[in-house]
N, C-alpha and C positions, 0 to 999 in steps of 0.2 A: 444267525439270522434273527432279526427283530420279530417280535410278535405282531401279527397282522391285526388290524382293527376289523370289526364286523363290516364296515364300509369298504375297506380294501378287499376283503374276501368277496363281498357282493359284487364289487366292480370287476374282479378277476373272473368270477362266475359268469357275469354278463358277457364278457368278451370271449371266454374259453369254454364255457359249459362247466361240466364237472371238473373239480380240481381236488388234489390230494396233497397232504403234507406228509412227507416221509422223514422219519427221524432215525438217526443212528448214533450210538454212543461211541465217542472217540476213546482211544486208549487212555487219555488223561481224565476220563470220566465226564467230559463235557458232552452236551448233546448238539449234534450238527443236524440241520434240517434243510429241506428243500420243498418247494411247491412245484407240483407237476400237473400237467393237463393230460387228457386222453389223447393217444396218438390217432392220426387219421389212417385210413386203409392204405393210402400211398406210403406213409411213413412206416407202417408195419411191413409192407412189402419190401421197402428199401432195407429195413433192418434184417429181414429174413434173407434176402439175396446177399447182403454184405456178410452176414454170419456164415453163410454156406462157403464163402471164400476164405474168411478169416477166423472162424471159430465162434462158438456160442457166446463168449463174453463180448464179442463185437456187437451182437444183437442188443445186449443190455447197454453198451456204450452209446449206440445209436438212439435207442429209445430214451435214455436219460438226456442226451443232448437235444433231441428234437422236442421233447416234452417239458424241458426245464423252463420254468417261469422266473424263479428267483431262488436264492438260497446260499448256503455256505459252500464256497467254491472248492473247499478241501474234499468234498464228496466226489467231485470229478477227478481229482488228482491223487488222492490217497487210496491205495488199494484196499486197505482195511475198511474204510468207510464205504467205498464203492461197492464192495462185495456185500456189505450189510444192506445197503439200499437196493442192490440188484435183486435180493430175495423178496422184495415187495412189489416189483414192477408188474407181476402178473395181475395184481389188483387193479391197475389202471387199464389193463388190456382186456379185462373180463368183458364178455359179450352177453347178449340176451339168451335166456333159456329157449331152446327150440326143440321141436319134436318133428318126426316124420312118420308117415304111415303109408303103406302100400294101398293103393286103391284098386 
């Protein structure tokens, strides 16, 4: 994936809100990258329902597919890279800190 300019990053943020760059080192030592956005509640629900039928890796596949903005396509198709990126997806799903108290 090519390096993004500050303008390209700003444009993506304007359209999608927060964005992330996830990097994984391929077996040949090259770095493969992708740009992801935060999933919507509807997309998270779809990923959860799909993973209940097809297994936890399906959750990561759905989130990666739905949140993908651009990047090295090998991340989607090569298990080694996919598994590396999968370990970072919880960062884009993070939510606000919340507390609850009984009244």
